[in-house]
C-alpha positions as CSV (number, residue, x, y, z in Angstrom):
1,M,-34.2,-19.3,1.1
2,S,-36.7,-16.9,0.5
3,H,-35.5,-13.2,-0.9
4,T,-36.2,-11.1,2.0
5,D,-33.5,-13.8,4.0
6,S,-31.2,-13.9,1.0
7,A,-28.4,-11.7,0.6
8,V,-26.7,-13.0,-2.6
9,S,-27.7,-15.4,-5.1
10,I,-26.0,-16.8,-7.5
11,R,-27.9,-19.2,-10.2
12,G,-26.7,-21.1,-12.8
13,V,-24.0,-18.4,-13.6
14,T,-21.3,-18.8,-16.6
15,K,-18.5,-16.2,-17.3
16,T,-17.0,-16.5,-20.6
17,F,-13.9,-14.1,-21.8
18,T,-12.6,-13.6,-25.2
19,Q,-8.7,-13.4,-25.8
20,W,-7.5,-12.5,-29.1
21,Q,-4.1,-14.6,-29.9
22,R,-1.3,-12.5,-30.7
23,D,2.0,-13.7,-32.6
24,N,4.4,-10.9,-32.9
25,T,7.0,-13.0,-35.7
26,G,6.7,-11.7,-39.0
27,W,4.6,-14.4,-40.2
28,G,2.4,-14.5,-37.9
29,L,1.4,-10.9,-37.9
30,I,0.5,-10.8,-41.5
31,R,-1.9,-13.9,-40.3
32,N,-3.5,-12.0,-37.5
33,L,-4.5,-9.2,-39.9
34,I,-5.8,-12.1,-42.4
35,K,-7.4,-14.4,-40.2
36,P,-7.6,-13.3,-36.4
37,E,-7.4,-16.4,-33.6
38,K,-9.2,-15.7,-30.6
39,R,-9.5,-17.8,-27.4
40,I,-12.7,-18.2,-25.3
41,V,-11.9,-18.6,-21.5
42,T,-14.4,-20.0,-19.3
43,A,-14.4,-18.1,-16.1
44,L,-17.4,-19.3,-14.1
45,D,-19.2,-22.8,-15.5
46,N,-22.8,-22.8,-14.1
47,V,-21.9,-21.4,-10.8
48,S,-24.6,-21.4,-8.1
49,F,-24.5,-20.7,-4.7
50,E,-26.3,-18.4,-1.6
51,V,-25.6,-16.3,1.0
52,A,-27.8,-15.5,3.7
53,K,-28.0,-12.3,5.4
54,G,-25.5,-11.9,8.2
55,E,-23.6,-15.1,7.0
56,F,-19.5,-14.5,7.0
57,V,-18.6,-16.6,4.0
58,A,-15.1,-17.2,2.8
59,Y,-14.4,-17.9,-0.8
60,A,-11.4,-19.7,-1.5
61,G,-9.7,-21.3,-4.8
62,P,-6.3,-21.5,-6.6
63,N,-5.1,-18.5,-8.8
64,G,-7.6,-18.2,-11.8
65,A,-10.6,-20.1,-10.4
66,G,-12.8,-17.6,-10.8
67,K,-12.8,-15.7,-6.9
68,S,-12.2,-12.2,-8.2
69,T,-14.5,-12.4,-11.3
70,T,-17.4,-13.6,-9.0
71,M,-16.7,-10.2,-7.1
72,K,-16.8,-8.4,-10.1
73,L,-20.4,-10.0,-11.2
74,L,-21.6,-9.4,-8.1
75,S,-20.8,-5.5,-7.6
76,G,-21.8,-5.2,-11.2
77,M,-18.5,-4.5,-12.5
78,L,-19.1,-7.4,-14.9
79,L,-22.0,-9.3,-16.5
80,P,-22.5,-12.5,-16.7
81,T,-22.7,-14.3,-19.9
82,S,-25.8,-16.7,-18.7
83,G,-27.5,-17.0,-15.0
84,E,-28.9,-14.6,-12.7
85,I,-27.4,-13.1,-10.0
86,T,-29.1,-11.2,-7.1
87,V,-27.6,-9.0,-4.3
88,L,-30.6,-7.9,-1.8
89,A,-32.8,-9.0,-3.7
90,M,-31.7,-6.4,-6.9
91,S,-30.1,-7.2,-10.0
92,P,-26.5,-5.7,-10.6
93,K,-27.3,-5.6,-14.3
94,K,-30.7,-3.8,-13.9
95,Q,-30.5,-1.7,-10.4
96,R,-26.4,-1.2,-10.1
97,R,-26.8,2.0,-8.6
98,L,-29.3,0.6,-5.9
99,I,-27.2,-1.8,-5.3
100,M,-24.2,-0.1,-4.3
101,Q,-25.3,2.2,-2.0
102,R,-26.2,-0.7,0.2
103,L,-22.9,-2.6,-1.1
104,G,-19.2,-2.1,0.3
105,V,-16.6,-3.4,-1.6
106,L,-12.5,-3.5,-1.3
107,F,-9.7,-4.8,-3.5
108,G,-6.5,-5.5,-1.6
109,N,-4.8,-4.1,-4.8
110,R,-6.6,-1.1,-5.2
111,T,-7.6,2.0,-3.4
112,E,-10.5,5.0,-3.3
113,L,-8.4,7.3,-1.4
114,W,-7.2,10.6,-3.3
115,W,-3.4,9.9,-3.3
116,D,-2.1,13.6,-2.7
117,H,-4.9,14.6,-0.3
118,P,-5.4,13.6,3.5
119,I,-7.7,10.5,3.7
120,I,-10.3,12.6,5.9
121,Q,-10.6,14.5,2.5
122,S,-11.2,11.2,0.7
123,F,-14.3,10.5,3.5
124,E,-15.7,14.0,3.1
125,W,-15.8,13.8,-0.9
126,K,-17.2,10.1,-0.2
127,K,-20.2,11.9,2.0
128,V,-20.9,14.8,-0.4
129,V,-21.0,11.9,-3.5
130,W,-22.7,9.4,-1.9
131,N,-25.4,12.0,-0.3
132,I,-24.4,10.1,3.0
133,P,-26.6,12.3,6.1
134,D,-24.7,13.6,8.8
135,A,-26.3,11.5,11.2
136,V,-25.0,8.4,9.7
137,Y,-21.5,9.7,8.5
138,N,-20.6,11.4,12.3
139,K,-21.6,7.9,13.4
140,N,-19.8,5.6,11.0
141,L,-16.8,8.2,11.0
142,E,-16.7,8.0,15.4
143,M,-16.8,3.9,15.1
144,V,-14.1,3.1,12.2
145,T,-11.7,5.7,13.7
146,E,-11.6,4.1,17.1
147,L,-12.2,0.3,15.9
148,L,-9.6,0.6,13.0
149,D,-7.3,3.1,15.0
150,L,-7.5,6.2,12.5
151,G,-7.2,8.5,14.8
152,G,-3.6,10.1,14.6
153,L,-4.3,9.1,10.4
154,L,-6.8,11.2,9.2
155,K,-4.9,14.6,8.4
156,T,-2.4,12.3,6.3
157,F,-1.4,12.0,2.9
158,A,-2.7,8.6,1.4
159,R,0.8,8.2,-0.3
160,E,2.7,8.5,2.9
161,L,0.8,5.6,4.9
162,S,1.9,2.1,5.1
163,L,0.3,-0.8,3.5
164,G,-1.8,-1.6,6.4
165,Q,-2.4,1.7,7.6
166,R,-4.0,2.2,3.7
167,M,-5.8,-0.8,3.8
168,R,-7.6,0.4,7.1
169,A,-8.6,3.4,5.4
170,D,-9.7,1.9,2.2
171,L,-11.7,-0.1,4.5
172,A,-13.3,2.4,6.7
173,M,-14.3,4.2,3.6
174,L,-16.4,1.7,2.5
175,L,-18.2,1.0,5.6
176,L,-19.1,5.0,5.7
177,H,-22.6,4.8,4.2
178,S,-23.4,1.6,6.3
179,P,-23.5,-1.3,3.7
180,E,-25.5,-4.2,4.6
181,V,-23.1,-6.7,2.5
182,I,-19.3,-6.1,1.9
183,L,-17.2,-7.9,-0.6
184,L,-13.5,-8.2,0.3
185,D,-11.1,-9.3,-2.2
186,E,-7.9,-10.3,0.1
187,P,-8.0,-7.4,2.2
188,T,-5.0,-9.2,4.3
189,L,-2.8,-9.2,1.5
190,G,0.9,-8.2,2.5
191,L,-0.3,-7.4,6.1
192,D,2.1,-7.9,8.9
193,V,1.2,-9.7,11.6
194,E,-0.5,-7.1,13.8
195,A,-2.3,-5.5,11.1
196,K,-3.9,-8.5,10.0
197,R,-4.9,-9.4,13.9
198,R,-6.5,-5.8,13.9
199,M,-8.4,-6.3,10.7
200,I,-9.7,-9.7,11.2
201,A,-10.7,-8.8,14.1
202,F,-13.0,-5.8,13.5
203,L,-14.4,-7.9,10.5
204,C,-15.7,-10.6,12.9
205,R,-16.7,-7.9,15.2
206,L,-18.8,-5.9,12.3
207,N,-20.5,-9.2,11.5
208,E,-21.7,-10.3,14.9
209,E,-22.7,-6.8,16.4
210,E,-24.0,-5.1,13.0
211,G,-25.0,-8.5,11.3
212,T,-23.1,-7.1,8.2
213,T,-22.8,-10.0,6.0
214,I,-19.7,-10.5,4.7
215,I,-17.8,-12.4,1.8
216,V,-14.4,-12.7,1.6
217,T,-11.3,-14.0,-0.8
218,S,-7.2,-15.0,0.6
219,H,-5.1,-17.2,-0.2
220,D,-4.1,-17.7,3.4
221,M,-6.5,-20.3,5.0
222,D,-5.5,-19.8,8.3
223,D,-6.9,-15.9,8.1
224,L,-10.2,-17.4,6.3
225,E,-10.9,-19.9,9.0
226,E,-10.4,-17.4,11.8
227,M,-12.8,-15.2,10.4
228,A,-15.7,-17.1,8.8
229,R,-17.8,-19.9,9.2
230,R,-18.5,-21.1,5.9
231,I,-16.0,-21.8,3.1
232,L,-16.8,-22.1,-0.4
233,L,-14.3,-23.5,-2.9
234,I,-14.0,-23.0,-6.0
235,S,-11.7,-24.7,-8.8
236,N,-11.7,-24.4,-12.7
237,G,-14.7,-22.1,-12.7
238,A,-17.1,-24.5,-10.4
239,I,-18.1,-24.8,-7.0
240,A,-16.2,-28.0,-5.3
241,F,-16.8,-27.5,-1.8
242,D,-19.6,-25.8,0.2
243,G,-19.6,-26.2,4.0
244,G,-17.9,-25.6,7.6
245,F,-14.3,-26.1,8.3
246,A,-14.6,-28.8,10.4
247,K,-16.0,-30.6,7.1
248,L,-13.7,-29.6,4.7
249,R,-10.5,-30.5,7.3
250,S,-12.4,-34.2,7.2
251,E,-12.5,-34.5,3.6
252,L,-8.9,-33.2,3.4
253,D,-7.8,-36.1,6.3
254,C,-6.1,-33.2,7.7
255,K,-4.2,-35.8,10.6
256,K,-3.9,-35.6,13.9
257,L,0.0,-37.0,15.0
258,A,1.4,-37.4,18.0
259,V,5.1,-37.2,18.2
260,V,6.2,-39.4,20.9
261,K,10.2,-39.6,22.2
262,F,11.6,-42.5,23.9
263,A,14.8,-42.2,26.7
264,D,16.4,-44.5,24.2
265,G,16.6,-41.7,21.6
266,S,13.6,-43.1,19.5
267,Q,10.5,-41.5,18.2
268,R,7.0,-43.0,16.9
269,E,4.6,-41.2,14.7
270,I,1.0,-42.2,15.8
271,S,-2.0,-40.9,13.5
272,Y,-5.0,-40.4,15.5
273,Q,-8.6,-38.8,15.7
274,D,-9.6,-40.3,19.4
275,T,-8.1,-38.8,21.7
276,N,-8.9,-40.8,24.4
277,K,-7.9,-43.9,22.8
278,L,-4.6,-42.0,21.9
279,L,-4.2,-41.5,25.5
280,R,-4.8,-45.0,26.8
281,E,-2.0,-46.3,23.8
282,L,0.5,-44.1,25.3
283,S,-0.4,-45.2,29.1
284,D,0.4,-48.5,27.9
285,M,4.2,-47.5,26.5
286,K,7.5,-47.5,28.1
287,G,10.3,-45.2,28.3
288,I,8.5,-42.2,27.0
289,K,10.6,-39.1,27.4
290,D,8.4,-36.6,25.5
291,V,5.4,-36.2,23.3
292,A,4.7,-33.3,20.8
293,F,1.3,-32.9,19.1
294,K,1.1,-31.7,15.5
295,Q,-1.7,-31.3,13.0
296,T,-1.7,-31.4,9.0
297,S,-2.6,-28.0,8.4
298,L,-5.8,-26.9,6.4
299,E,-3.2,-24.8,4.1
300,E,-0.9,-28.1,3.3
301,G,-4.0,-29.7,2.7
302,L,-5.5,-27.6,0.4
303,A,-2.6,-27.3,-1.5
304,N,-2.3,-30.8,-2.2
305,L,-5.9,-30.6,-3.2
306,F,-5.7,-27.8,-5.7
307,E,-2.3,-29.5,-7.3
308,K,-4.8,-32.4,-7.4
309,W,-7.6,-30.5,-9.3
310,K,-4.7,-28.9,-11.6
311,N,-3.5,-31.9,-12.8
312,E,-7.0,-33.3,-13.7
313,A,-7.8,-30.2,-15.3
314,S,-4.8,-30.5,-17.4
């Protein structure tokens, strides 16, 4: 992939942290003074992947796998211990300011809204500080107000918003400068069903109509599958899977089951892949009262996979 086609490039990136060990017992306090202990934690271990412009990519893995660390590295909040990172062909280390003019970042557990002011004041503050041209600001404000249903909230204090309302306002704020790439860390965290549907629909529309590159993390696999077309799975700081959701389901052996209930009260579960073959098999059976279909969920399959990875690591 050429630099002109690449939105994000991570090559051989390793990120380690130093954790100082503490012991608050009497002898432990003395030992810490004489010979402090430290532990090196590897958050990312020689990670490489690329995201093309216009892609919508899910980035998933168990807690502590390195998802948030990756997001912070891409936005320049952290620097890699080794390896190379580029965002829109620029280095977060050397050109962070230029990158941030074309990048949008949203962490689900944080907000950039002024807590004790109406959200429109936060928007106007960003316009001035980021030097967003009037035409761009007005166009984007009109778009996010309509599509994120913020019309009745612009004059509401941020502290008075529900979680879903605040997330929509935060998303609107990050879009005011027309970012080409957006990084979303748990954007649907804690949202109710209606707020989640609105958020997902908006992100899909943004990607399809504006061509905005989106990388999103979430623990909700159903949300990720609904949004993204490609998924990267990270485990113990390394990329464990890169591909489409259909391929992931196949590798997880997510089974399709037909639950057949008979007139005598008995039932039978049939695992199948070929629907036509299943229908022929059902047509030969006698005394069928009802047939129900179910499938091993992606969430369930991944939970088993994450548990396997955890056991292998330990």
